[in-house]
N, C-alpha and C positions, 0 to 999 in steps of 0.2 A: 253158847252155855259156857261156860267157865267153869274149869276141874280145877284142884287145889288137891292131890294127894298126899296125905299123910301116915306116922306110923312108924314110917322103919326105927333101923337102928342095928345095934350090936347083939349077936345072941349065939350063943354058944347051940353047935350041933348039936341034934334031937331036941334042940327047944319048939316056941312057936313063937308069930308073931300077927297082930291084925292089922292091917294097912284099912285105911278110909278113903276117898274121894271125895270131898264134896263137891254138889253140880251148885249152878247160880242158876236162880230161874226158876221159872212155872213148869218148862215142859219136860223135866226130866224123865217124871215114865214113859215120853215118847222116844225114847233113847234105848236103842241098844247099848249095850255095854260091854269094856274090855280093859282086859289089865293085858301088858304087854313086858316086858324089860330086858336091859341090856346090859350085858357080863363085861365087865373090861375088854378091849383088841374084838370084841363080835360084834357082831350084828343085830339090831332089836329082833327079838322075837317076841310069839304068842303064847301066854302063858292059860290066861284065863278067859269064857266070853260066857254074856248072860243076857236073857228074851226080857222085852220091853217091862212085862209082868213077873218075871223069876219065871216063869214055868219051867223056861226052856236052860240049861247051862252045858260047855262044852269045854273041855281039857286040854292042856297040853298033854301027853303022853308022861311024860316027865317028870310031870305033876298033884298027875290021876292018884287018884285015894290018897293023898296029900294036904292038898288044897282044897278049900271051900270058897265060892264066887257065889255074893248072895247081895240085894238090895235091899234098899226100905224107903218107898216114894215118896212117903210122905216126909220125911223126913234129905231124898234130898241127897242120896249117901249108897254109892257104890261100897261095900266091903271083901276083903280078900283075906283068910284066914289059909294062913300057913303054920301048917303042922310037919316035927318031923325033918327038921331043916334039915336042909345038908349043906357043905359048904359052897355047892355045886349051885345053889343059891344066890348066891351072891352079886348082885346086880341092883342097878338102878328100876325102880318100877314104874311106868306109868299105867295109868287107867286111861280109858279111850269111849267117846262117845261119837256115835254112827247116825246121824239123824236121820236116815231113813227107816230106822227102828228096825232091820231087820239083822239076826243075830250074825256074825263073821269072825272070823277067827287069821284073814286079811288086814294085815295091818294099813293097804293102800284103801280100806275100805272106810275107812276111822276118818273123821270131821275134826272131832275138837279132840287133844290133849292135855293132861295134865303136866306138870312140870319137874313128874319125878320127887321119888324118894330113896335114897340109899338102903340095901339090905344087906347085912354084912355078916354070914356065917361062918364062926372060927370054929375048927377042929381039935 
């Protein structure tokens, strides 16, 4: 599967953005999906994950209650709705797919990665 993340940009603190991740191929619905991010000078970290049918979601503590992960299997698209953004949310955001279909918060468990989209939150 090929993934392409988009929707990033510059937003003021307290604002909102919606990231999207378009997937190629017919098997999107069989992949567990996740979002990760990497801030300058830091390692890539887990943000959110969603099960194959969307009924289970997982979040990093730092984004819980502010971000929402969702998917539309009919459109082969993954989303990340980000509200109440903070300057510390500034990072390159990556979408990832796990072919086993088992949801994970671990970066090493994902098989396919998108190219990343930059999110910058100004104070």
